[in-house]
C-alpha positions in Angstrom: -19.8 -0.2 -20.3 -17.2 -1.5 -22.8 -14.1 -3.4 -22.0 -11.5 -3.8 -24.8 -8.8 -6.5 -25.1 -5.2 -5.9 -24.1 -4.4 -5.8 -27.8 -5.9 -2.3 -27.9 -2.8 -0.6 -26.6 -2.6 3.0 -25.6 0.1 3.6 -28.2 -2.1 2.7 -31.1 -2.8 5.6 -33.5 -6.3 6.8 -34.2 -6.5 6.0 -37.9 -9.8 5.7 -39.7 -10.9 2.6 -41.6 -13.7 1.8 -44.0 -15.0 -0.7 -41.4 -15.7 1.0 -38.0 -15.0 -2.2 -36.3 -11.4 -2.0 -37.4 -10.7 1.5 -36.4 -7.5 1.6 -34.3 -8.1 2.7 -30.8 -6.1 4.7 -28.2 -8.0 2.8 -25.6 -6.5 0.3 -23.2 -8.3 -1.9 -20.6 -7.3 -4.6 -18.2 -8.3 -6.4 -15.0 -5.9 -7.5 -12.3 -5.4 -8.3 -8.6 -3.1 -6.0 -6.6 -1.2 -6.7 -3.3 0.5 -3.7 -1.5 3.3 -3.6 1.0 4.9 -0.7 2.8 8.7 -1.3 2.7 11.7 0.7 3.8 13.6 2.0 0.7 16.8 0.1 1.5 14.9 -3.2 1.9 12.9 -2.5 -1.3 16.2 -2.3 -3.2 17.2 -5.7 -1.8 13.8 -7.2 -2.8 14.1 -5.7 -6.3 17.5 -7.2 -6.8 16.2 -10.6 -5.6 13.2 -10.5 -7.9 15.5 -9.5 -10.8 16.8 -13.1 -10.8 13.4 -14.4 -11.9 11.9 -11.3 -13.5 12.9 -8.8 -16.2 13.1 -5.0 -16.0 10.1 -3.4 -17.7 11.3 -2.0 -21.0 9.8 1.3 -20.1 11.5 1.5 -16.7 15.0 2.9 -17.0 17.6 2.5 -14.2 16.4 4.6 -11.3 12.8 4.4 -12.5 10.5 6.9 -14.0 8.1 9.6 -12.8 4.4 9.0 -12.4 2.1 12.0 -11.9 -1.7 11.7 -11.4 -4.3 14.4 -11.1 -7.4 13.0 -9.3 -10.9 14.3 -9.7 -13.6 14.1 -7.0 -16.9 15.7 -6.0 -17.0 18.7 -3.7 -18.1 16.2 -1.0 -15.2 13.8 -1.8 -17.5 11.0 -2.9 -14.7 8.8 -4.4 -12.6 9.3 -1.3 -15.4 8.2 1.0 -16.2 5.2 -1.2 -12.7 4.0 -0.7 -12.8 4.6 3.1 -16.1 2.8 3.4 -14.8 -0.1 1.3 -17.6 -0.2 -1.2 -17.6 -3.4 -3.4 -17.9 -1.2 -6.5 -16.0 2.1 -6.6 -14.1 4.1 -9.1 -11.8 7.1 -9.6 -11.1 9.5 -12.5 -7.6 10.8 -13.1 -5.3 12.2 -15.7 -1.9 10.5 -15.6 1.5 11.6 -17.0 4.5 9.3 -17.2 8.0 10.7 -17.0 9.5 14.1 -16.0 7.2 17.1 -15.7 9.8 19.5 -17.1 8.6 21.0 -20.3 5.1 19.4 -20.3 3.1 21.1 -23.0 -0.4 20.7 -24.4 1.0 18.2 -26.9 2.5 15.9 -24.3 0.7 12.5 -24.2 -1.3 11.7 -21.0 -3.8 9.1 -20.0 -7.4 9.9 -19.0 -8.2 6.9 -16.8 -11.1 5.4 -14.9 -9.8 3.1 -12.2 -12.4 1.0 -10.5 -12.7 -1.8 -8.0 -15.2 -4.6 -8.4 -15.0 -6.8 -5.3 -11.3 -7.8 -5.2 -10.5 -7.1 -8.9 -8.9 -3.8 -10.0 -10.0 -2.6 -13.5 -8.5 0.1 -15.5 -9.7 1.7 -18.7 -7.9 4.6 -20.2 -7.3 6.6 -23.4 -4.1 8.4 -24.4 -4.7 12.0 -25.4 -2.6 15.2 -25.8 -2.6 17.0 -22.5 -4.4 20.0 -23.9 -7.2 17.8 -25.2 -7.4 15.9 -21.9 -7.9 19.2 -20.1 -10.6 20.3 -22.5 -12.4 17.0 -21.7 -12.0 16.9 -17.9 -11.7 20.6 -17.0 -13.6 22.3 -19.8 -16.2 19.5 -19.9 -16.1 19.5 -23.7 -16.7 16.7 -26.1 -13.4 16.0 -27.9 -12.6 14.3 -31.2 -12.5 10.5 -30.9 -13.0 7.4 -33.0 -16.3 5.3 -32.9 -14.6 2.7 -30.8 -13.6 5.3 -28.2 -17.1 6.9 -28.0 -18.4 4.8 -25.1 -15.4 5.6 -22.9 -15.4 9.3 -23.7 -19.1 9.6 -23.0 -18.7 7.8 -19.7 -15.9 10.2 -18.7 -17.9 13.3 -19.6 -21.0 11.9 -17.9 -19.1 11.4 -14.7 -17.6 14.9 -14.7 -20.9 16.7 -15.5 -23.3 14.5 -13.5 -21.2 14.4 -10.4 -19.7 17.9 -10.7 -16.1 16.5 -10.6 -13.3 18.9 -10.0 -9.5 18.6 -9.6 -8.8 17.6 -6.0 -5.2 16.3 -5.5 -2.1 15.5 -7.4 0.2 12.6 -6.5 3.7 11.9 -7.8 6.4 9.3 -7.3 9.4 7.6 -8.8 8.6 4.0 -10.0 10.7 1.0 -10.9 8.9 -1.9 -12.5 9.7 -5.6 -13.1 7.7 -8.0 -15.3 7.4 -11.7 -15.1 8.9 -14.1 -17.6 8.0 -17.5 -19.0 5.1 -18.9 -16.9 4.8 -15.6 -15.0 4.1 -13.3 -17.9 1.0 -11.9 -16.2 3.1 -10.8 -13.2 4.2 -7.2 -12.6 5.9 -5.8 -9.5 6.5 -2.1 -8.9 8.4 -0.1 -6.3 7.2 3.5 -5.7 9.4 5.9 -3.7 9.5 9.6 -3.0 5.7 9.6 -2.8 4.4 13.2 -2.7 1.5 15.3 -3.6 -0.3 18.7 -3.4 -3.8 20.0 -3.1 -3.5 23.0 -5.4 -1.8 24.2 -8.6 -3.4 21.4 -10.6 -1.4 22.0 -13.8 1.3 19.5 -14.7 3.3 22.3 -16.3 3.8 24.5 -13.2 7.5 25.1 -12.8 7.9 25.3 -9.0 4.9 23.4 -7.4 4.8 23.0 -3.7 4.7 19.3 -3.3 5.0 17.6 0.1 5.8 14.0 1.0 2.6 12.2 1.7 4.4 9.0 2.8 7.6 9.2 4.8 10.4 9.5 2.2 12.4 6.6 3.7 9.5 4.3 2.9 8.3 2.9 -0.5 5.2 1.1 -1.7 5.7 -2.3 -3.3 2.8 -3.6 -5.4 2.4 -7.1 -6.7 0.0 -7.2 -9.7 -1.3 -10.4 -11.2 -4.0 -11.4 -13.7 -5.0 -14.4 -11.7 -2.9 -16.1 -9.1 0.1 -14.8 -7.3 3.1 -17.2 -8.0 4.0 -19.2 -4.9 7.6 -18.0 -5.0 6.4 -14.4 -4.6 4.3 -15.3 -1.5 7.3 -17.2 -0.1 9.5 -14.2 -0.6 7.0 -12.0 1.2 6.7 -14.4 4.1 10.5 -14.8 4.4 11.0 -11.1 4.5 8.1 -10.6 7.0 6.2 -8.3 4.6 2.7 -7.4 5.7 -0.1 -6.5 3.4 -1.3 -2.9 3.9 -4.4 -1.0 2.9 -3.0 2.2 1.4 -4.0 4.6 -1.3 -1.8 7.4 -2.7 -4.9 9.5 -3.4 -6.2 8.9 0.2 -2.8 9.9 1.5 -2.9 13.2 -0.4 -6.4 14.0 0.7 -5.7 13.3 4.4 -2.2 14.8 4.4 -3.5 18.2 3.4 -6.5 18.1 5.8 -9.2 17.7 3.2 -10.7 14.9 5.2 -10.2 13.2 8.6 -7.4 10.6 8.7 -8.4 7.0 8.4 -6.9 3.5 8.8 -5.6 4.0 5.2 -3.3 6.9 6.3 0.4 6.4 6.9 2.0 8.9 9.2 5.6 9.7 10.0 5.1 8.5 13.5 4.0 5.1 12.2 7.2 4.7 10.2 10.1 6.4 12.0 13.4 6.4 10.2 16.1 4.0 11.2 17.9 5.0 14.4 21.5 5.9 13.7 24.1 3.7 15.4 27.3 4.6 17.1 29.3 2.9 14.3 27.5 4.8 11.6 29.3 8.0 10.7 27.2 11.2 11.1 27.4 12.1 7.4 25.9 8.7 6.5 23.0 8.9 8.9 19.5 9.3 7.3 18.0 12.7 7.4 15.0 13.1 9.7 12.4 14.1 7.1 8.9 15.1 8.2 5.9 14.0 6.2 4.8 17.6 5.8 8.3 18.8 4.7 8.4 20.5 1.4 12.2 20.4 1.0 13.3 18.1 -1.7 9.7 17.1 -2.5 9.6 18.9 -5.9 
């Protein structure tokens, strides 16, 4: 198993060199700790604005955020799902991830083939950026694809997982993400806000024009994640305590699996009944009252 430095970014081109050790790589790898909170969308906006006083907006995060779509692979027996539910100290998932709008996705569109794994409390990600068509040949066609010498170990690991475990597409998740990054002494800090979290258990092609997505987390709720390389800054924990935020055990993949009845619901599942929308008040005009969305509703989930 090979871990590359953060300097090996996903945007680097795959250019050959006389020295194999200096071949540029499309690989990217990093370790971090993650803390998750389930927060109403309106409160998340307030927290985001407060954080913006000490953090910067991610350069890749426009106003309103950007789309994140992931296709997860699992065994016919949902091995990766059950490893998460059972809380194994070492577990991993394989996915193809696309950043941005899905409109007009072609085989040339860049995606990330990613292995996300958990070792005790540390989250590790290793990924390679490939054209979507090449990624599908690797993960769906189970074909060896062209790669540089430095990328060989990762490509071989992906192919071994797919063939040995008989992995197949299982669920797609999608959401709108806004991201902030730390500045000065907090450069290893990243906070994300994910809303409109939805998914599907079929039609596993990113390019499908009218997929039937459903909300897998109530649409008036968002997931806030604090991601750090080592320690969480004290002012972040103070903010969480002041706003009465509670850590949650939640997985967007688990939500999709359980929302579509592929497996029994677990303590990781968030249901509409657990997070009812705010109750309208007499002073609140009817046209401003929040719609009563159901978690299984397809309307507006595309």
